[in-house]
C-alpha positions as CSV (number, residue, x, y, z in Angstrom):
1,M,12.0,1.2,4.4
2,R,13.2,-2.1,2.9
3,L,10.5,-4.5,1.8
4,D,11.7,-7.4,4.0
5,K,11.7,-5.1,7.1
6,Y,8.2,-3.7,6.2
7,L,6.8,-7.2,5.9
8,K,8.2,-8.1,9.3
9,V,7.2,-4.9,11.2
10,S,3.7,-5.0,9.7
11,R,3.5,-8.7,10.8
12,I,2.4,-9.9,7.4
13,I,5.3,-12.3,7.5
14,K,6.6,-13.4,10.9
15,R,10.4,-13.5,10.3
16,R,12.6,-11.2,8.1
17,T,14.5,-14.2,6.7
18,V,11.2,-15.7,5.5
19,A,10.4,-12.4,3.9
20,N,13.8,-12.5,2.2
21,E,13.2,-16.0,0.8
22,A,9.7,-15.0,-0.5
23,C,11.2,-12.0,-2.3
24,D,14.1,-14.0,-3.7
25,A,11.7,-16.6,-5.0
26,G,9.7,-14.0,-6.9
27,R,6.5,-14.4,-4.8
28,V,6.3,-10.7,-3.9
29,S,5.5,-7.9,-6.4
30,A,5.0,-4.1,-5.9
31,N,2.7,-2.1,-8.2
32,G,2.5,-5.0,-10.7
33,R,6.2,-5.9,-11.0
34,P,8.4,-8.4,-9.1
35,V,10.7,-6.7,-6.6
36,K,13.8,-7.5,-4.6
37,V,14.2,-7.3,-0.8
38,S,15.9,-3.9,-1.1
39,Y,12.8,-2.3,-2.7
40,D,11.9,0.9,-0.9
41,V,8.3,0.6,0.4
42,K,6.3,3.9,0.2
43,V,2.8,4.9,1.3
44,G,0.4,4.0,-1.5
45,D,2.3,1.1,-2.9
46,K,0.2,-2.0,-3.8
47,L,1.9,-5.2,-2.8
48,T,1.0,-8.7,-4.0
49,L,2.2,-11.7,-2.0
50,S,1.8,-15.3,-3.2
51,L,2.2,-17.3,0.0
52,G,0.8,-20.6,1.2
53,G,-1.1,-21.4,-2.0
54,G,-3.1,-18.1,-1.8
55,T,-2.6,-14.5,-2.9
56,L,-2.7,-11.5,-0.6
57,N,-3.1,-8.0,-2.1
58,I,-2.4,-5.1,0.2
59,E,-2.1,-1.3,0.0
60,V,0.5,0.3,2.2
61,L,-1.1,2.9,4.5
62,E,1.8,3.7,6.8
63,V,5.6,3.1,7.0
64,A,7.1,3.0,10.6
65,E,10.3,1.6,12.0
66,H,8.6,0.1,15.0
67,M,5.0,-0.8,15.6
68,G,3.2,-2.6,18.4
69,K,1.4,-5.9,17.8
70,D,-2.0,-4.3,18.2
71,L,-1.3,-1.5,15.8
72,A,0.6,-3.4,13.1
73,S,-2.5,-4.2,11.0
74,G,-3.1,-0.5,10.6
75,M,0.0,-0.3,8.4
76,Y,-1.8,-1.8,5.5
77,K,-5.2,-2.4,4.0
78,V,-6.2,-5.7,2.4
79,I,-7.6,-5.3,-1.2
80,E,-10.1,-7.8,-2.3
């Protein structure tokens, strides 16, 4: 699944266009290297997002095309 779509479906970022802009600005990295929106997200990937003055580190647990609002947070685990 494309990175921008994953960020939207998992509800980490509310809109896909905002996810595109974050990736284009270099604020998203996967496994320690900056990635583009076309990056193919896989289970086990570690994503780092620099948004809103803070940094969010997550590990991808599940990749699904559609996910309900209540289950979306189960697609990833926040790493401290």
